[in-house]
ZABA-783576 format. One record per residue (C-alpha): residue number from 1; x, y, z; chain. Coordinates in steps of 0.25 Angstrom, whole numbers. Layout:
N
   nr      X      Y      Z  kette
  NUM      X      Y      Z      A
...
This chain:
398
   nr      X      Y      Z  kette
    1    -58    -65    311      A
    2    -57    -79    304      A
    3    -54    -78    289      A
    4    -66    -82    281      A
    5    -63    -95    274      A
    6    -70    -92    261      A
    7    -71    -77    257      A
    8    -74    -78    242      A
    9    -82    -88    234      A
   10    -76    -96    223      A
   11    -73    -89    210      A
   12    -70    -75    216      A
   13    -58    -69    221      A
   14    -52    -56    227      A
   15    -42    -49    218      A
   16    -32    -40    224      A
   17    -18    -35    224      A
   18    -10    -38    211      A
   19    -21    -46    204      A
   20    -31    -35    207      A
   21    -21    -25    201      A
   22    -20    -34    188      A
   23    -35    -36    187      A
   24    -37    -21    188      A
   25    -25    -17    178      A
   26    -30    -27    168      A
   27    -45    -22    168      A
   28    -39     -8    167      A
   29    -31    -12    155      A
   30    -43    -19    148      A
   31    -52     -7    151      A
   32    -42      2    145      A
   33    -41     -7    132      A
   34    -56     -7    131      A
   35    -57      8    132      A
   36    -46     10    121      A
   37    -55      3    112      A
   38    -67     12    115      A
   39    -75      3    124      A
   40    -83      8    136      A
   41    -83      2    150      A
   42    -96     -4    155      A
   43    -99    -10    169      A
   44   -111    -19    169      A
   45   -117    -22    183      A
   46   -111    -34    191      A
   47   -125    -41    191      A
   48   -138    -40    183      A
   49   -151    -47    183      A
   50   -149    -62    180      A
   51   -159    -63    169      A
   52   -153    -51    161      A
   53   -139    -57    162      A
   54   -144    -70    157      A
   55   -149    -64    144      A
   56   -135    -64    140      A
   57   -131    -78    144      A
   58   -136    -92    142      A
   59   -142   -101    153      A
   60   -129   -109    155      A
   61   -122    -96    159      A
   62   -131    -93    170      A
   63   -125   -104    178      A
   64   -112    -95    179      A
   65   -120    -82    184      A
   66   -120    -78    198      A
   67   -134    -75    201      A
   68   -141    -69    214      A
   69   -154    -63    218      A
   70   -154    -48    222      A
   71   -162    -42    233      A
   72   -174    -39    224      A
   73   -174    -54    220      A
   74   -168    -52    206      A
   75   -159    -62    200      A
   76   -146    -56    196      A
   77   -132    -61    192      A
   78   -118    -56    192      A
   79   -113    -53    178      A
   80   -106    -66    172      A
   81   -100    -57    160      A
   82   -101    -43    155      A
   83   -105    -44    141      A
   84   -120    -47    144      A
   85   -121    -35    154      A
   86   -115    -26    143      A
   87   -124    -32    133      A
   88   -136    -30    142      A
   89   -132    -15    145      A
   90   -130    -12    130      A
   91   -143    -18    126      A
   92   -152    -11    137      A
   93   -145      2    138      A
   94   -136      5    127      A
   95   -143     -1    115      A
   96   -146     12    108      A
   97   -132     18    109      A
   98   -122     19     97      A
   99   -116      6     94      A
  100   -107     -1     96      A
  101   -105      0    111      A
  102    -91     -4    117      A
  103    -90     -8    131      A
  104    -80    -15    140      A
  105    -79    -20    154      A
  106    -70    -25    165      A
  107    -78    -32    176      A
  108    -80    -45    184      A
  109    -90    -55    180      A
  110    -96    -67    188      A
  111    -98    -81    184      A
  112   -101    -94    192      A
  113    -90   -102    186      A
  114    -80   -112    192      A
  115    -68   -104    197      A
  116    -55   -109    190      A
  117    -41   -104    187      A
  118    -43    -89    182      A
  119    -58    -90    183      A
  120    -67    -84    193      A
  121    -82    -82    196      A
  122    -79    -67    196      A
  123    -70    -63    185      A
  124    -66    -50    177      A
  125    -70    -48    162      A
  126    -66    -37    153      A
  127    -73    -36    140      A
  128    -79    -27    129      A
  129    -92    -27    121      A
  130    -94    -21    108      A
  131   -109    -19    106      A
  132   -117    -15     93      A
  133   -108    -19     82      A
  134   -108    -32     74      A
  135    -96    -31     65      A
  136    -82    -38     63      A
  137    -76    -25     68      A
  138    -83    -26     81      A
  139    -79    -40     83      A
  140    -65    -37     79      A
  141    -64    -25     89      A
  142    -69    -34    101      A
  143    -58    -45     98      A
  144    -47    -34     95      A
  145    -51    -27    108      A
  146    -51    -41    116      A
  147    -37    -43    111      A
  148    -33    -29    115      A
  149    -38    -31    129      A
  150    -30    -44    131      A
  151    -18    -37    126      A
  152    -20    -25    135      A
  153    -21    -35    147      A
  154     -7    -39    144      A
  155    -11    -53    138      A
  156     -1    -57    127      A
  157     -6    -70    122      A
  158    -20    -74    119      A
  159    -29    -79    108      A
  160    -43    -75    104      A
  161    -51    -86     98      A
  162    -61    -80     89      A
  163    -73    -86     83      A
  164    -87    -83     77      A
  165   -100    -89     83      A
  166   -107    -86     70      A
  167    -99    -97     63      A
  168   -105   -108     73      A
  169   -118   -102     73      A
  170   -118   -102     58      A
  171   -114   -117     58      A
  172   -125   -120     67      A
  173   -136   -112     60      A
  174   -135   -123     49      A
  175   -142   -132     59      A
  176   -157   -133     61      A
  177   -154   -134     76      A
  178   -142   -135     85      A
  179   -138   -149     90      A
  180   -141   -152    105      A
  181   -126   -154    107      A
  182   -122   -140    102      A
  183   -116   -137    115      A
  184   -107   -148    115      A
  185   -103   -145    100      A
  186   -100   -131    104      A
  187    -91   -135    115      A
  188    -83   -145    106      A
  189    -81   -134     96      A
  190    -77   -124    107      A
  191    -67   -134    113      A
  192    -62   -138     99      A
  193    -65   -153    102      A
  194    -67   -158     88      A
  195    -69   -173     93      A
  196    -81   -169    102      A
  197    -86   -159     92      A
  198    -87   -170     82      A
  199    -94   -179     92      A
  200   -104   -168     95      A
  201   -107   -165     80      A
  202   -109   -180     78      A
  203   -119   -180     89      A
  204   -126   -168     84      A
  205   -127   -175     70      A
  206   -121   -163     63      A
  207   -116   -164     49      A
  208   -112   -157     37      A
  209   -107   -142     36      A
  210   -111   -139     51      A
  211   -104   -151     56      A
  212    -92   -148     48      A
  213    -91   -134     53      A
  214    -93   -137     67      A
  215    -82   -148     67      A
  216    -72   -138     61      A
  217    -75   -127     72      A
  218    -65   -132     82      A
  219    -54   -131     72      A
  220    -58   -118     65      A
  221    -48   -109     73      A
  222    -35   -102     69      A
  223    -33    -90     60      A
  224    -41    -83     49      A
  225    -40    -96     40      A
  226    -50   -103     49      A
  227    -61    -94     43      A
  228    -59   -100     29      A
  229    -62   -114     35      A
  230    -74   -109     43      A
  231    -80   -102     31      A
  232    -79   -115     23      A
  233    -86   -122     35      A
  234    -97   -111     37      A
  235   -110   -118     33      A
  236   -118   -105     31      A
  237   -118    -90     30      A
  238   -118    -87     45      A
  239   -106    -95     47      A
  240    -99    -89     36      A
  241   -102    -75     41      A
  242    -96    -78     54      A
  243    -83    -82     47      A
  244    -83    -69     39      A
  245    -85    -61     52      A
  246    -73    -68     58      A
  247    -65    -65     46      A
  248    -68    -50     47      A
  249    -65    -50     62      A
  250    -52    -57     60      A
  251    -48    -47     49      A
  252    -51    -35     59      A
  253    -43    -42     70      A
  254    -31    -42     60      A
  255    -33    -27     59      A
  256    -33    -26     74      A
  257    -20    -34     75      A
  258    -26    -44     84      A
  259    -29    -56     75      A
  260    -17    -64     79      A
  261    -24    -65     93      A
  262    -36    -71     87      A
  263    -38    -86     83      A
  264    -51    -88     75      A
  265    -59   -100     81      A
  266    -72   -104     75      A
  267    -73   -114     86      A
  268    -75   -103     96      A
  269    -90   -106     99      A
  270    -90   -101    114      A
  271   -104    -95    117      A
  272   -111    -99    104      A
  273   -124    -94    111      A
  274   -119    -80    114      A
  275   -109    -76    104      A
  276   -114    -73     90      A
  277   -102    -69     82      A
  278    -87    -69     85      A
  279    -83    -75     98      A
  280    -69    -76    104      A
  281    -61    -82    116      A
  282    -47    -78    120      A
  283    -37    -87    127      A
  284    -23    -85    132      A
  285    -12    -95    136      A
  286    -15   -101    150      A
  287    -29    -95    150      A
  288    -36   -109    150      A
  289    -49   -102    145      A
  290    -53    -89    138      A
  291    -48    -76    144      A
  292    -58    -68    135      A
  293    -70    -71    126      A
  294    -80    -63    117      A
  295    -88    -62    105      A
  296   -100    -57     98      A
  297   -114    -58    105      A
  298   -124    -51     96      A
  299   -136    -56    102      A
  300   -133    -53    117      A
  301   -138    -39    117      A
  302   -151    -43    110      A
  303   -154    -51    123      A
  304   -155    -38    130      A
  305   -163    -31    120      A
  306   -153    -25    110      A
  307   -148    -33     98      A
  308   -134    -27     97      A
  309   -122    -35     93      A
  310   -110    -36    102      A
  311    -96    -42    103      A
  312    -87    -42    115      A
  313    -77    -50    124      A
  314    -73    -52    139      A
  315    -59    -54    144      A
  316    -58    -63    157      A
  317    -49    -53    164      A
  318    -43    -62    175      A
  319    -40    -73    165      A
  320    -31    -62    158      A
  321    -25    -59    171      A
  322    -23    -74    174      A
  323    -15    -75    160      A
  324     -7    -63    162      A
  325     -3    -68    176      A
  326      1    -81    170      A
  327      9    -74    159      A
  328     16    -65    170      A
  329     10    -53    162      A
  330      4    -46    174      A
  331     11    -33    178      A
  332     17    -33    191      A
  333     15    -20    197      A
  334     16    -14    212      A
  335      3    -10    219      A
  336      8      5    219      A
  337     20     13    213      A
  338     24     18    226      A
  339     21     18    241      A
  340     21     32    247      A
  341     25     35    261      A
  342     15     43    269      A
  343     21     56    274      A
  344      9     65    276      A
  345     15     76    267      A
  346      4     83    258      A
  347     14     84    247      A
  348     17     69    247      A
  349      2     66    246      A
  350      1     76    235      A
  351     12     68    228      A
  352      5     55    230      A
  353     -7     61    224      A
  354      1     66    212      A
  355      8     52    210      A
  356     -6     45    210      A
  357    -11     55    200      A
  358      0     52    191      A
  359     -4     37    192      A
  360      6     32    202      A
  361      1     22    212      A
  362      6     26    225      A
  363      2     20    239      A
  364      2     29    251      A
  365      7     22    264      A
  366     -4     26    274      A
  367      3     19    286      A
  368     13     31    288      A
  369     25     21    287      A
  370     39     26    286      A
  371     45     26    272      A
  372     54     13    274      A
  373     41      5    278      A
  374     34     11    266      A
  375     45      6    257      A
  376     45     -8    263      A
  377     30     -8    261      A
  378     32     -4    246      A
  379     42    -16    245      A
  380     32    -25    250      A
  381     21    -21    241      A
  382     30    -20    229      A
  383     28     -5    228      A
  384     41      1    221      A
  385     42     14    228      A
  386     39     23    240      A
  387     36     38    240      A
  388     42     46    252      A
  389     38     61    251      A
  390     37     61    236      A
  391     50     53    234      A
  392     49     39    227      A
  393     58     28    233      A
  394     59     15    226      A
  395     58      3    235      A
  396     67     -9    234      A
  397     60    -22    229      A
  398     62    -34    238      A
């Protein structure tokens, strides 16, 4: 049979061997960290009705969603993230439960994007959602948990850029209406391009305290001292309240012992139509773009019928693996602890079961080869030992 030229569409891949072991181990480590913090696993469906999913996204995002018609003629879509399905689940089925609710997930999501280094159309997310509490303590817990998950992954160097969307919303509340080029203004702030930002603000005809505050956003980043400057620029109570909330969250992060991982960034304005409070992105050397992101989204669950506050984050798992591989921080482990010669003795099979029950990873040679051939196979596979009638024999590495 001739090999098929094109087995997989662009943006998806087979994962097997050592990469599959690393992905599985990392998901297990992240899940264990979430559970230590008291978060419960949740598994939303892989696809849902398109209209239901779109309640959580803007129209532009729909271009990244995989859509298809089911046999009954309903338009459905693959989940492009996991926050929205969790919000839908809580708002429709768990809204009357004692709050707050804490959920975590590790699962693949699907987006129609241009594949590039480290980014696929099917990729894994690991994240957490804390629903039913709108306090600095809830914000700080999510950020501290986020730091803990990355540390549990083995990542040693990363930076969390923390802002608050309420500061920008407060500034813009001073205007009668948003300028038509608001999208370009936001992009210039997000990219910290002060020259383009000045041009866009001039085009919008903005003046006075609103312009002064917007012009400063790209440079309002650093330690807690930036909050003093931001407070001076805040044109109203809404903007001032955002700064005080950040001040309270930052103090709690000091108590958690993770403040050194966090840079305050008032120019963090990603997702201004989605996030309502804190927002953050996390970067690592060599990542190119964010390996994780999150924030407060207090209006999302209301779109599904339950006005509950919420805050959460998602880690791009394969991006973390990409960084760990570049740093040569991925553990190198054999596929098994030992390869066992099949001898047919009941006592030896009982020994095999006992070893596996103790947590040893043992492969049984089911081809009935002699011990010397099994030892050669162990060397080829990188397995450190063979078992012959209960006796462990280390094999020589090549």
